[in-house]
N, CA, C and O atoms as a Tripos MOL2 file, in Angstrom:
@<TRIPOS>MOLECULE
protein
  296   295    74     0     0
PROTEIN
NO_CHARGES

@<TRIPOS>ATOM
      1 N           0.8470   -1.1610    0.0000 N.3       1 MET1
      2 CA          0.0000    0.0000    0.0000 C.3       1 MET1
      3 C           0.9000    1.2330    0.0000 C.2       1 MET1
      4 O           1.9880    1.2580    0.5750 O.2       1 MET1
      5 N           0.3930    2.2270   -0.6620 N.am      2 THR2
      6 CA          1.0270    3.5370   -0.5770 C.3       2 THR2
      7 C           0.0100    4.4900    0.0260 C.2       2 THR2
      8 O          -1.1970    4.2830   -0.0930 O.2       2 THR2
      9 N           0.5010    5.5250    0.6670 N.am      3 ARG3
     10 CA         -0.3900    6.4910    1.2790 C.3       3 ARG3
     11 C           0.1100    7.8910    0.9470 C.2       3 ARG3
     12 O           1.3070    8.1710    1.0060 O.2       3 ARG3
     13 N          -0.8350    8.7650    0.5940 N.am      4 ALA4
     14 CA         -0.4830   10.1380    0.2680 C.3       4 ALA4
     15 C          -1.5140   11.0750    0.8800 C.2       4 ALA4
     16 O          -2.7000   10.7510    0.9420 O.2       4 ALA4
     17 N          -1.0640   12.2190    1.3230 N.am      5 ARG5
     18 CA         -1.9610   13.2440    1.8600 C.3       5 ARG5
     19 C          -2.6730   13.9530    0.7190 C.2       5 ARG5
     20 O          -2.1230   14.1150   -0.3710 O.2       5 ARG5
     21 N          -3.8740   14.3640    0.9810 N.am      6 SER6
     22 CA         -4.6510   15.1300    0.0150 C.3       6 SER6
     23 C          -4.0530   16.5270   -0.1060 C.2       6 SER6
     24 O          -3.7690   17.1720    0.9040 O.2       6 SER6
     25 N          -3.8620   16.9920   -1.3290 N.am      7 ALA7
     26 CA         -3.3640   18.3440   -1.5590 C.3       7 ALA7
     27 C          -4.4240   19.3770   -1.1830 C.2       7 ALA7
     28 O          -4.0930   20.5030   -0.8110 O.2       7 ALA7
     29 N          -5.6910   18.9960   -1.2810 N.am      8 GLU8
     30 CA         -6.7910   19.9130   -1.0050 C.3       8 GLU8
     31 C          -7.1480   19.9800    0.4780 C.2       8 GLU8
     32 O          -7.5730   21.0250    0.9720 O.2       8 GLU8
     33 N          -6.9740   18.8680    1.1850 N.am      9 ASP9
     34 CA         -7.3630   18.8080    2.5860 C.3       9 ASP9
     35 C          -6.3150   17.9880    3.3330 C.2       9 ASP9
     36 O          -6.3060   16.7590    3.2490 O.2       9 ASP9
     37 N          -5.4500   18.6530    4.0480 N.am     10 GLY10
     38 CA         -4.3530   17.9800    4.7420 C.3      10 GLY10
     39 C          -4.7810   16.9420    5.7560 C.2      10 GLY10
     40 O          -3.9650   16.1270    6.1870 O.2      10 GLY10
     41 N          -6.0470   16.9540    6.1480 N.am     11 ARG11
     42 CA         -6.5440   15.9540    7.0990 C.3      11 ARG11
     43 C          -6.7840   14.6180    6.4150 C.2      11 ARG11
     44 O          -6.7790   13.5740    7.0680 O.2      11 ARG11
     45 N          -6.9930   14.6440    5.1060 N.am     12 ALA12
     46 CA         -7.3440   13.4290    4.3590 C.3      12 ALA12
     47 C          -6.0850   12.7440    3.8340 C.2      12 ALA12
     48 O          -5.0760   13.3880    3.5480 O.2      12 ALA12
     49 N          -6.1710   11.4450    3.7190 N.am     13 ALA13
     50 CA         -5.0960   10.6570    3.1330 C.3      13 ALA13
     51 C          -5.7090    9.6470    2.1730 C.2      13 ALA13
     52 O          -6.8220    9.1630    2.3820 O.2      13 ALA13
     53 N          -4.9700    9.3430    1.1310 N.am     14 PHE14
     54 CA         -5.4250    8.3720    0.1400 C.3      14 PHE14
     55 C          -4.5240    7.1470    0.2050 C.2      14 PHE14
     56 O          -3.2990    7.2680    0.1920 O.2      14 PHE14
     57 N          -5.1260    5.9840    0.2740 N.am     15 ALA15
     58 CA         -4.3780    4.7280    0.2640 C.3      15 ALA15
     59 C          -4.5910    4.0660   -1.0930 C.2      15 ALA15
     60 O          -5.7100    4.0040   -1.6020 O.2      15 ALA15
     61 N          -3.5220    3.5870   -1.6550 N.am     16 THR16
     62 CA         -3.5810    2.9200   -2.9560 C.3      16 THR16
     63 C          -2.8820    1.5750   -2.8410 C.2      16 THR16
     64 O          -1.7840    1.4700   -2.2930 O.2      16 THR16
     65 N          -3.5340    0.5570   -3.3630 N.am     17 ILE17
     66 CA         -2.9300   -0.7750   -3.3170 C.3      17 ILE17
     67 C          -1.9190   -0.8990   -4.4650 C.2      17 ILE17
     68 O          -2.1890   -0.4970   -5.5970 O.2      17 ILE17
     69 N          -0.7670   -1.4580   -4.1490 N.am     18 THR18
     70 CA          0.2940   -1.6360   -5.1340 C.3      18 THR18
     71 C           0.1050   -2.9700   -5.8550 C.2      18 THR18
     72 O          -0.7320   -3.7830   -5.4650 O.2      18 THR18
     73 N           0.8780   -3.1800   -6.8900 N.am     19 THR19
     74 CA          0.8340   -4.4550   -7.6220 C.3      19 THR19
     75 C           1.1730   -5.6090   -6.6780 C.2      19 THR19
     76 O           0.5150   -6.6490   -6.6990 O.2      19 THR19
     77 N           2.1880   -5.4210   -5.8610 N.am     20 LYS20
     78 CA          2.5690   -6.4530   -4.8880 C.3      20 LYS20
     79 C           1.4190   -6.7080   -3.9080 C.2      20 LYS20
     80 O           1.1620   -7.8510   -3.5310 O.2      20 LYS20
     81 N           0.7390   -5.6520   -3.5040 N.am     21 GLY21
     82 CA         -0.4080   -5.7840   -2.6080 C.3      21 GLY21
     83 C          -1.5480   -6.5490   -3.2580 C.2      21 GLY21
     84 O          -2.2010   -7.3630   -2.6050 O.2      21 GLY21
     85 N          -1.7940   -6.2970   -4.5390 N.am     22 ARG22
     86 CA         -2.8480   -7.0320   -5.2620 C.3      22 ARG22
     87 C          -2.5340   -8.5200   -5.3160 C.2      22 ARG22
     88 O          -3.4200   -9.3580   -5.1490 O.2      22 ARG22
     89 N          -1.2600   -8.8420   -5.5510 N.am     23 GLU23
     90 CA         -0.8440  -10.2470   -5.5960 C.3      23 GLU23
     91 C          -1.0620  -10.9110   -4.2360 C.2      23 GLU23
     92 O          -1.5510  -12.0390   -4.1620 O.2      23 GLU23
     93 N          -0.6990  -10.2130   -3.1680 N.am     24 LEU24
     94 CA         -0.8950  -10.7520   -1.8220 C.3      24 LEU24
     95 C          -2.3750  -10.9140   -1.5150 C.2      24 LEU24
     96 O          -2.7790  -11.9050   -0.9050 O.2      24 LEU24
     97 N          -3.1860   -9.9480   -1.9330 N.am     25 ARG25
     98 CA         -4.6330  -10.0300   -1.7020 C.3      25 ARG25
     99 C          -5.2170  -11.2620   -2.3800 C.2      25 ARG25
    100 O          -6.0810  -11.9250   -1.8050 O.2      25 ARG25
    101 N          -4.7660  -11.5820   -3.5840 N.am     26 LYS26
    102 CA         -5.2540  -12.7800   -4.2780 C.3      26 LYS26
    103 C          -4.9110  -14.0390   -3.4900 C.2      26 LYS26
    104 O          -5.7390  -14.9400   -3.3620 O.2      26 LYS26
    105 N          -3.6960  -14.1010   -2.9640 N.am     27 LYS27
    106 CA         -3.2880  -15.2680   -2.1740 C.3      27 LYS27
    107 C          -4.1110  -15.3610   -0.8860 C.2      27 LYS27
    108 O          -4.5380  -16.4470   -0.4920 O.2      27 LYS27
    109 N          -4.3270  -14.2250   -0.2420 N.am     28 MET28
    110 CA         -5.0880  -14.2070    1.0080 C.3      28 MET28
    111 C          -6.5370  -14.5960    0.7730 C.2      28 MET28
    112 O          -7.1400  -15.2750    1.6050 O.2      28 MET28
    113 N          -7.1050  -14.1710   -0.3570 N.am     29 TRP29
    114 CA         -8.5160  -14.4440   -0.6210 C.3      29 TRP29
    115 C          -8.7890  -15.9420   -0.6720 C.2      29 TRP29
    116 O          -9.8570  -16.3940   -0.2600 O.2      29 TRP29
    117 N          -7.8420  -16.7020   -1.1690 N.am     30 ALA30
    118 CA         -8.0230  -18.1550   -1.2220 C.3      30 ALA30
    119 C          -8.2540  -18.7250    0.1790 C.2      30 ALA30
    120 O          -8.9700  -19.7140    0.3380 O.2      30 ALA30
    121 N          -7.6540  -18.1090    1.1810 N.am     31 VAL31
    122 CA         -7.7930  -18.5580    2.5630 C.3      31 VAL31
    123 C          -9.0990  -18.0490    3.1840 C.2      31 VAL31
    124 O          -9.7790  -18.7900    3.8940 O.2      31 VAL31
    125 N          -9.4450  -16.7890    2.9170 N.am     32 TYR32
    126 CA        -10.5570  -16.1440    3.6200 C.3      32 TYR32
    127 C         -11.9110  -16.2180    2.9100 C.2      32 TYR32
    128 O         -12.9350  -15.9240    3.5250 O.2      32 TYR32
    129 N         -11.9390  -16.5980    1.6530 N.am     33 GLU33
    130 CA        -13.1850  -16.5710    0.8790 C.3      33 GLU33
    131 C         -14.3090  -17.3620    1.5420 C.2      33 GLU33
    132 O         -15.4280  -16.8630    1.6580 O.2      33 GLU33
    133 N         -14.0310  -18.5720    1.9710 N.am     34 SER34
    134 CA        -15.0950  -19.3980    2.5600 C.3      34 SER34
    135 C         -15.5840  -18.8190    3.8900 C.2      34 SER34
    136 O         -16.7730  -18.9050    4.1970 O.2      34 SER34
    137 N         -14.6970  -18.2390    4.6690 N.am     35 THR35
    138 CA        -15.0980  -17.6420    5.9420 C.3      35 THR35
    139 C         -15.9640  -16.4110    5.7130 C.2      35 THR35
    140 O         -16.9650  -16.2190    6.4030 O.2      35 THR35
    141 N         -15.5820  -15.5690    4.7390 N.am     36 VAL36
    142 CA        -16.3880  -14.3880    4.4110 C.3      36 VAL36
    143 C         -17.7780  -14.8250    3.9500 C.2      36 VAL36
    144 O         -18.7840  -14.2410    4.3510 O.2      36 VAL36
    145 N         -17.8240  -15.8460    3.1120 N.am     37 ALA37
    146 CA        -19.1170  -16.3430    2.6210 C.3      37 ALA37
    147 C         -19.9710  -16.8530    3.7810 C.2      37 ALA37
    148 O         -21.1640  -16.5590    3.8540 O.2      37 ALA37
    149 N         -19.3640  -17.6100    4.6770 N.am     38 GLU38
    150 CA        -20.1170  -18.2100    5.7840 C.3      38 GLU38
    151 C         -20.5780  -17.1710    6.8050 C.2      38 GLU38
    152 O         -21.7320  -17.1900    7.2350 O.2      38 GLU38
    153 N         -19.6880  -16.2730    7.1900 N.am     39 LEU39
    154 CA        -20.0120  -15.3490    8.2830 C.3      39 LEU39
    155 C         -20.6790  -14.0570    7.8220 C.2      39 LEU39
    156 O         -21.3120  -13.3710    8.6240 O.2      39 LEU39
    157 N         -20.5460  -13.7210    6.5550 N.am     40 PHE40
    158 CA        -21.1080  -12.4600    6.0860 C.3      40 PHE40
    159 C         -22.1590  -12.6800    5.0030 C.2      40 PHE40
    160 O         -23.3330  -12.3720    5.2090 O.2      40 PHE40
    161 N         -21.7550  -13.2000    3.8700 N.am     41 LEU41
    162 CA        -22.6760  -13.3130    2.7320 C.3      41 LEU41
    163 C         -23.8500  -14.2400    3.0080 C.2      41 LEU41
    164 O         -24.9530  -14.0100    2.5100 O.2      41 LEU41
    165 N         -23.6270  -15.2650    3.7810 N.am     42 LYS42
    166 CA        -24.6920  -16.2380    4.0900 C.3      42 LYS42
    167 C         -25.8790  -15.5720    4.8020 C.2      42 LYS42
    168 O         -26.9880  -16.1060    4.8050 O.2      42 LYS42
    169 N         -25.6370  -14.4200    5.3960 N.am     43 GLN43
    170 CA        -26.6860  -13.7170    6.1290 C.3      43 GLN43
    171 C         -27.6830  -13.0260    5.2080 C.2      43 GLN43
    172 O         -28.7450  -12.5870    5.6510 O.2      43 GLN43
    173 N         -27.3390  -12.9290    3.9170 N.am     44 PHE44
    174 CA        -28.1620  -12.2250    2.9360 C.3      44 PHE44
    175 C         -28.7110  -13.1960    1.8910 C.2      44 PHE44
    176 O         -28.0660  -14.1880    1.5510 O.2      44 PHE44
    177 N         -29.8960  -12.8990    1.3910 N.am     45 SER45
    178 CA        -30.4490  -13.6930    0.2930 C.3      45 SER45
    179 C         -29.6580  -13.3800   -0.9770 C.2      45 SER45
    180 O         -28.8750  -12.4310   -1.0150 O.2      45 SER45
    181 N         -29.8710  -14.1800   -2.0000 N.am     46 VAL46
    182 CA        -29.1940  -13.9490   -3.2830 C.3      46 VAL46
    183 C         -29.5380  -12.5590   -3.8190 C.2      46 VAL46
    184 O         -28.6660  -11.8510   -4.3220 O.2      46 VAL46
    185 N         -30.8160  -12.1700   -3.7090 N.am     47 ASP47
    186 CA        -31.2340  -10.8340   -4.1660 C.3      47 ASP47
    187 C         -30.5540   -9.7320   -3.3470 C.2      47 ASP47
    188 O         -30.1220   -8.7230   -3.9040 O.2      47 ASP47
    189 N         -30.4620   -9.9210   -2.0460 N.am     48 GLU48
    190 CA        -29.8060   -8.9240   -1.1900 C.3      48 GLU48
    191 C         -28.3200   -8.8220   -1.5130 C.2      48 GLU48
    192 O         -27.7550   -7.7290   -1.5120 O.2      48 GLU48
    193 N         -27.6900   -9.9570   -1.7890 N.am     49 GLN49
    194 CA        -26.2790   -9.9440   -2.1790 C.3      49 GLN49
    195 C         -26.0900   -9.1660   -3.4820 C.2      49 GLN49
    196 O         -25.1320   -8.4060   -3.6200 O.2      49 GLN49
    197 N         -26.9970   -9.3550   -4.4260 N.am     50 ALA50
    198 CA        -26.9280   -8.6370   -5.7020 C.3      50 ALA50
    199 C         -27.1040   -7.1380   -5.4860 C.2      50 ALA50
    200 O         -26.4120   -6.3330   -6.1100 O.2      50 ALA50
    201 N         -28.0340   -6.7610   -4.5970 N.am     51 GLN51
    202 CA        -28.2500   -5.3380   -4.2970 C.3      51 GLN51
    203 C         -27.0210   -4.7360   -3.6230 C.2      51 GLN51
    204 O         -26.6230   -3.6190   -3.9520 O.2      51 GLN51
    205 N         -26.4250   -5.4540   -2.6950 N.am     52 LEU52
    206 CA        -25.2210   -4.9880   -2.0130 C.3      52 LEU52
    207 C         -24.0830   -4.8080   -3.0080 C.2      52 LEU52
    208 O         -23.3800   -3.7980   -2.9880 O.2      52 LEU52
    209 N         -23.9110   -5.7890   -3.8690 N.am     53 SER53
    210 CA        -22.8620   -5.7240   -4.8880 C.3      53 SER53
    211 C         -23.0710   -4.5300   -5.8210 C.2      53 SER53
    212 O         -22.1300   -3.8010   -6.1340 O.2      53 SER53
    213 N         -24.3080   -4.3430   -6.2580 N.am     54 ALA54
    214 CA        -24.6140   -3.2190   -7.1540 C.3      54 ALA54
    215 C         -24.3430   -1.8800   -6.4630 C.2      54 ALA54
    216 O         -23.8020   -0.9620   -7.0790 O.2      54 ALA54
    217 N         -24.7140   -1.7700   -5.2020 N.am     55 GLY55
    218 CA        -24.4840   -0.5400   -4.4540 C.3      55 GLY55
    219 C         -23.0060   -0.2430   -4.2690 C.2      55 GLY55
    220 O         -22.5740    0.9000   -4.4200 O.2      55 GLY55
    221 N         -22.2290   -1.2710   -3.9420 N.am     56 LEU56
    222 CA        -20.7860   -1.0750   -3.7790 C.3      56 LEU56
    223 C         -20.1220   -0.7230   -5.1070 C.2      56 LEU56
    224 O         -19.2260    0.1200   -5.1540 O.2      56 LEU56
    225 N         -20.5590   -1.3650   -6.1780 N.am     57 ASN57
    226 CA        -20.0130   -1.0370   -7.5050 C.3      57 ASN57
    227 C         -20.3420    0.4060   -7.8850 C.2      57 ASN57
    228 O         -19.4990    1.1140   -8.4350 O.2      57 ASN57
    229 N         -21.5620    0.8360   -7.5920 N.am     58 LYS58
    230 CA        -21.9770    2.2040   -7.8920 C.3      58 LYS58
    231 C         -21.1000    3.2040   -7.1300 C.2      58 LYS58
    232 O         -20.6690    4.2130   -7.6880 O.2      58 LYS58
    233 N         -20.8450    2.9180   -5.8690 N.am     59 ALA59
    234 CA        -19.9870    3.7920   -5.0570 C.3      59 ALA59
    235 C         -18.5620    3.8130   -5.6030 C.2      59 ALA59
    236 O         -17.9450    4.8760   -5.6680 O.2      59 ALA59
    237 N         -18.0350    2.6610   -5.9930 N.am     60 ALA60
    238 CA        -16.6760    2.5930   -6.5320 C.3      60 ALA60
    239 C         -16.5590    3.3880   -7.8290 C.2      60 ALA60
    240 O         -15.5690    4.0870   -8.0410 O.2      60 ALA60
    241 N         -17.5540    3.2860   -8.6880 N.am     61 ILE61
    242 CA        -17.5520    4.0360   -9.9550 C.3      61 ILE61
    243 C         -17.5860    5.5360   -9.6720 C.2      61 ILE61
    244 O         -16.8780    6.3070  -10.3190 O.2      61 ILE61
    245 N         -18.4050    5.9490   -8.7110 N.am     62 ALA62
    246 CA        -18.4950    7.3710   -8.3660 C.3      62 ALA62
    247 C         -17.1530    7.8940   -7.8700 C.2      62 ALA62
    248 O         -16.7560    9.0060   -8.2160 O.2      62 ALA62
    249 N         -16.4610    7.1130   -7.0730 N.am     63 ILE63
    250 CA        -15.1490    7.5270   -6.5620 C.3      63 ILE63
    251 C         -14.1430    7.6170   -7.7000 C.2      63 ILE63
    252 O         -13.3760    8.5760   -7.7820 O.2      63 ILE63
    253 N         -14.1450    6.6140   -8.5830 N.am     64 ARG64
    254 CA        -13.2080    6.6550   -9.7260 C.3      64 ARG64
    255 C         -13.4960    7.8460  -10.6220 C.2      64 ARG64
    256 O         -12.5720    8.5160  -11.0830 O.2      64 ARG64
    257 N         -14.7730    8.1140  -10.8720 N.am     65 ASP65
    258 CA        -15.1450    9.2630  -11.7050 C.3      65 ASP65
    259 C         -14.7140   10.5710  -11.0480 C.2      65 ASP65
    260 O         -14.2000   11.4660  -11.7190 O.2      65 ASP65
    261 N         -14.9190   10.6800   -9.7500 N.am     66 ARG66
    262 CA        -14.5130   11.8790   -9.0220 C.3      66 ARG66
    263 C         -12.9990   12.0660   -9.0830 C.2      66 ARG66
    264 O         -12.5030   13.1710   -9.3070 O.2      66 ARG66
    265 N         -12.2790   10.9690   -8.8810 N.am     67 ASP67
    266 CA        -10.8190   11.0450   -8.9260 C.3      67 ASP67
    267 C         -10.3250   11.4130  -10.3140 C.2      67 ASP67
    268 O          -9.3760   12.1830  -10.4610 O.2      67 ASP67
    269 N         -10.9730   10.8580  -11.3330 N.am     68 LYS68
    270 CA        -10.5940   11.1730  -12.7110 C.3      68 LYS68
    271 C         -10.8320   12.6520  -13.0060 C.2      68 LYS68
    272 O          -9.9990   13.3110  -13.6290 O.2      68 LYS68
    273 N         -11.9670   13.1630  -12.5560 N.am     69 THR69
    274 CA        -12.3080   14.5580  -12.7680 C.3      69 THR69
    275 C         -11.3420   15.4900  -12.0500 C.2      69 THR69
    276 O         -10.9050   16.4930  -12.6140 O.2      69 THR69
    277 N         -11.0070   15.1550  -10.7960 N.am     70 SER70
    278 CA        -10.1000   16.0180  -10.0340 C.3      70 SER70
    279 C          -8.6980   15.9600  -10.6070 C.2      70 SER70
    280 O          -7.9910   16.9670  -10.5660 O.2      70 SER70
    281 N          -8.2650   14.8280  -11.1400 N.am     71 THR71
    282 CA         -6.9420   14.7050  -11.7520 C.3      71 THR71
    283 C          -6.8760   15.5040  -13.0500 C.2      71 THR71
    284 O          -5.8610   16.1370  -13.3410 O.2      71 THR71
    285 N          -7.9540   15.4760  -13.8270 N.am     72 GLU72
    286 CA         -7.9770   16.2040  -15.0900 C.3      72 GLU72
    287 C          -7.9720   17.7080  -14.8820 C.2      72 GLU72
    288 O          -7.4590   18.4470  -15.7230 O.2      72 GLU72
    289 N          -8.5410   18.1760  -13.7620 N.am     73 SER73
    290 CA         -8.6220   19.6140  -13.5260 C.3      73 SER73
    291 C          -7.3460   20.1850  -12.9300 C.2      73 SER73
    292 O          -7.2200   21.4040  -12.8100 O.2      73 SER73
    293 N          -6.3990   19.3380  -12.5540 N.am     74 GLU74
    294 CA         -5.1460   19.8110  -11.9440 C.3      74 GLU74
    295 C          -4.1860   20.3080  -12.9740 C.2      74 GLU74
    296 O          -3.0850   20.7410  -12.6330 O.2      74 GLU74
@<TRIPOS>BOND
     1     1     2 1
     2     2     3 1
     3     3     4 2
     4     3     5 am
     5     5     6 1
     6     6     7 1
     7     7     8 2
     8     7     9 am
     9     9    10 1
    10    10    11 1
    11    11    12 2
    12    11    13 am
    13    13    14 1
    14    14    15 1
    15    15    16 2
    16    15    17 am
    17    17    18 1
    18    18    19 1
    19    19    20 2
    20    19    21 am
    21    21    22 1
    22    22    23 1
    23    23    24 2
    24    23    25 am
    25    25    26 1
    26    26    27 1
    27    27    28 2
    28    27    29 am
    29    29    30 1
    30    30    31 1
    31    31    32 2
    32    31    33 am
    33    33    34 1
    34    34    35 1
    35    35    36 2
    36    35    37 am
    37    37    38 1
    38    38    39 1
    39    39    40 2
    40    39    41 am
    41    41    42 1
    42    42    43 1
    43    43    44 2
    44    43    45 am
    45    45    46 1
    46    46    47 1
    47    47    48 2
    48    47    49 am
    49    49    50 1
    50    50    51 1
    51    51    52 2
    52    51    53 am
    53    53    54 1
    54    54    55 1
    55    55    56 2
    56    55    57 am
    57    57    58 1
    58    58    59 1
    59    59    60 2
    60    59    61 am
    61    61    62 1
    62    62    63 1
    63    63    64 2
    64    63    65 am
    65    65    66 1
    66    66    67 1
    67    67    68 2
    68    67    69 am
    69    69    70 1
    70    70    71 1
    71    71    72 2
    72    71    73 am
    73    73    74 1
    74    74    75 1
    75    75    76 2
    76    75    77 am
    77    77    78 1
    78    78    79 1
    79    79    80 2
    80    79    81 am
    81    81    82 1
    82    82    83 1
    83    83    84 2
    84    83    85 am
    85    85    86 1
    86    86    87 1
    87    87    88 2
    88    87    89 am
    89    89    90 1
    90    90    91 1
    91    91    92 2
    92    91    93 am
    93    93    94 1
    94    94    95 1
    95    95    96 2
    96    95    97 am
    97    97    98 1
    98    98    99 1
    99    99   100 2
   100    99   101 am
   101   101   102 1
   102   102   103 1
   103   103   104 2
   104   103   105 am
   105   105   106 1
   106   106   107 1
   107   107   108 2
   108   107   109 am
   109   109   110 1
   110   110   111 1
   111   111   112 2
   112   111   113 am
   113   113   114 1
   114   114   115 1
   115   115   116 2
   116   115   117 am
   117   117   118 1
   118   118   119 1
   119   119   120 2
   120   119   121 am
   121   121   122 1
   122   122   123 1
   123   123   124 2
   124   123   125 am
   125   125   126 1
   126   126   127 1
   127   127   128 2
   128   127   129 am
   129   129   130 1
   130   130   131 1
   131   131   132 2
   132   131   133 am
   133   133   134 1
   134   134   135 1
   135   135   136 2
   136   135   137 am
   137   137   138 1
   138   138   139 1
   139   139   140 2
   140   139   141 am
   141   141   142 1
   142   142   143 1
   143   143   144 2
   144   143   145 am
   145   145   146 1
   146   146   147 1
   147   147   148 2
   148   147   149 am
   149   149   150 1
   150   150   151 1
   151   151   152 2
   152   151   153 am
   153   153   154 1
   154   154   155 1
   155   155   156 2
   156   155   157 am
   157   157   158 1
   158   158   159 1
   159   159   160 2
   160   159   161 am
   161   161   162 1
   162   162   163 1
   163   163   164 2
   164   163   165 am
   165   165   166 1
   166   166   167 1
   167   167   168 2
   168   167   169 am
   169   169   170 1
   170   170   171 1
   171   171   172 2
   172   171   173 am
   173   173   174 1
   174   174   175 1
   175   175   176 2
   176   175   177 am
   177   177   178 1
   178   178   179 1
   179   179   180 2
   180   179   181 am
   181   181   182 1
   182   182   183 1
   183   183   184 2
   184   183   185 am
   185   185   186 1
   186   186   187 1
   187   187   188 2
   188   187   189 am
   189   189   190 1
   190   190   191 1
   191   191   192 2
   192   191   193 am
   193   193   194 1
   194   194   195 1
   195   195   196 2
   196   195   197 am
   197   197   198 1
   198   198   199 1
   199   199   200 2
   200   199   201 am
   201   201   202 1
   202   202   203 1
   203   203   204 2
   204   203   205 am
   205   205   206 1
   206   206   207 1
   207   207   208 2
   208   207   209 am
   209   209   210 1
   210   210   211 1
   211   211   212 2
   212   211   213 am
   213   213   214 1
   214   214   215 1
   215   215   216 2
   216   215   217 am
   217   217   218 1
   218   218   219 1
   219   219   220 2
   220   219   221 am
   221   221   222 1
   222   222   223 1
   223   223   224 2
   224   223   225 am
   225   225   226 1
   226   226   227 1
   227   227   228 2
   228   227   229 am
   229   229   230 1
   230   230   231 1
   231   231   232 2
   232   231   233 am
   233   233   234 1
   234   234   235 1
   235   235   236 2
   236   235   237 am
   237   237   238 1
   238   238   239 1
   239   239   240 2
   240   239   241 am
   241   241   242 1
   242   242   243 1
   243   243   244 2
   244   243   245 am
   245   245   246 1
   246   246   247 1
   247   247   248 2
   248   247   249 am
   249   249   250 1
   250   250   251 1
   251   251   252 2
   252   251   253 am
   253   253   254 1
   254   254   255 1
   255   255   256 2
   256   255   257 am
   257   257   258 1
   258   258   259 1
   259   259   260 2
   260   259   261 am
   261   261   262 1
   262   262   263 1
   263   263   264 2
   264   263   265 am
   265   265   266 1
   266   266   267 1
   267   267   268 2
   268   267   269 am
   269   269   270 1
   270   270   271 1
   271   271   272 2
   272   271   273 am
   273   273   274 1
   274   274   275 1
   275   275   276 2
   276   275   277 am
   277   277   278 1
   278   278   279 1
   279   279   280 2
   280   279   281 am
   281   281   282 1
   282   282   283 1
   283   283   284 2
   284   283   285 am
   285   285   286 1
   286   286   287 1
   287   287   288 2
   288   287   289 am
   289   289   290 1
   290   290   291 1
   291   291   292 2
   292   291   293 am
   293   293   294 1
   294   294   295 1
   295   295   296 2
@<TRIPOS>SUBSTRUCTURE
     1 MET1         2 RESIDUE 1 A MET
     2 THR2         6 RESIDUE 1 A THR
     3 ARG3        10 RESIDUE 1 A ARG
     4 ALA4        14 RESIDUE 1 A ALA
     5 ARG5        18 RESIDUE 1 A ARG
     6 SER6        22 RESIDUE 1 A SER
     7 ALA7        26 RESIDUE 1 A ALA
     8 GLU8        30 RESIDUE 1 A GLU
     9 ASP9        34 RESIDUE 1 A ASP
    10 GLY10       38 RESIDUE 1 A GLY
    11 ARG11       42 RESIDUE 1 A ARG
    12 ALA12       46 RESIDUE 1 A ALA
    13 ALA13       50 RESIDUE 1 A ALA
    14 PHE14       54 RESIDUE 1 A PHE
    15 ALA15       58 RESIDUE 1 A ALA
    16 THR16       62 RESIDUE 1 A THR
    17 ILE17       66 RESIDUE 1 A ILE
    18 THR18       70 RESIDUE 1 A THR
    19 THR19       74 RESIDUE 1 A THR
    20 LYS20       78 RESIDUE 1 A LYS
    21 GLY21       82 RESIDUE 1 A GLY
    22 ARG22       86 RESIDUE 1 A ARG
    23 GLU23       90 RESIDUE 1 A GLU
    24 LEU24       94 RESIDUE 1 A LEU
    25 ARG25       98 RESIDUE 1 A ARG
    26 LYS26      102 RESIDUE 1 A LYS
    27 LYS27      106 RESIDUE 1 A LYS
    28 MET28      110 RESIDUE 1 A MET
    29 TRP29      114 RESIDUE 1 A TRP
    30 ALA30      118 RESIDUE 1 A ALA
    31 VAL31      122 RESIDUE 1 A VAL
    32 TYR32      126 RESIDUE 1 A TYR
    33 GLU33      130 RESIDUE 1 A GLU
    34 SER34      134 RESIDUE 1 A SER
    35 THR35      138 RESIDUE 1 A THR
    36 VAL36      142 RESIDUE 1 A VAL
    37 ALA37      146 RESIDUE 1 A ALA
    38 GLU38      150 RESIDUE 1 A GLU
    39 LEU39      154 RESIDUE 1 A LEU
    40 PHE40      158 RESIDUE 1 A PHE
    41 LEU41      162 RESIDUE 1 A LEU
    42 LYS42      166 RESIDUE 1 A LYS
    43 GLN43      170 RESIDUE 1 A GLN
    44 PHE44      174 RESIDUE 1 A PHE
    45 SER45      178 RESIDUE 1 A SER
    46 VAL46      182 RESIDUE 1 A VAL
    47 ASP47      186 RESIDUE 1 A ASP
    48 GLU48      190 RESIDUE 1 A GLU
    49 GLN49      194 RESIDUE 1 A GLN
    50 ALA50      198 RESIDUE 1 A ALA
    51 GLN51      202 RESIDUE 1 A GLN
    52 LEU52      206 RESIDUE 1 A LEU
    53 SER53      210 RESIDUE 1 A SER
    54 ALA54      214 RESIDUE 1 A ALA
    55 GLY55      218 RESIDUE 1 A GLY
    56 LEU56      222 RESIDUE 1 A LEU
    57 ASN57      226 RESIDUE 1 A ASN
    58 LYS58      230 RESIDUE 1 A LYS
    59 ALA59      234 RESIDUE 1 A ALA
    60 ALA60      238 RESIDUE 1 A ALA
    61 ILE61      242 RESIDUE 1 A ILE
    62 ALA62      246 RESIDUE 1 A ALA
    63 ILE63      250 RESIDUE 1 A ILE
    64 ARG64      254 RESIDUE 1 A ARG
    65 ASP65      258 RESIDUE 1 A ASP
    66 ARG66      262 RESIDUE 1 A ARG
    67 ASP67      266 RESIDUE 1 A ASP
    68 LYS68      270 RESIDUE 1 A LYS
    69 THR69      274 RESIDUE 1 A THR
    70 SER70      278 RESIDUE 1 A SER
    71 THR71      282 RESIDUE 1 A THR
    72 GLU72      286 RESIDUE 1 A GLU
    73 SER73      290 RESIDUE 1 A SER
    74 GLU74      294 RESIDUE 1 A GLU
């Protein structure tokens, strides 16, 4: 992970996962996937899981769009 302070707001920091971090996350997921499914996802119906996924994807897209816009305006 890398961390950088926001140029606009010194209180904020941005964390970015590195290539090495992505590789480690893939290895870790193999260990934790079944536990996450059992303790978290199992609590939701298939429809609720789809709604949660759609909501998280929508939020991620909004953040990427915001970041793209702020980078272009610099």
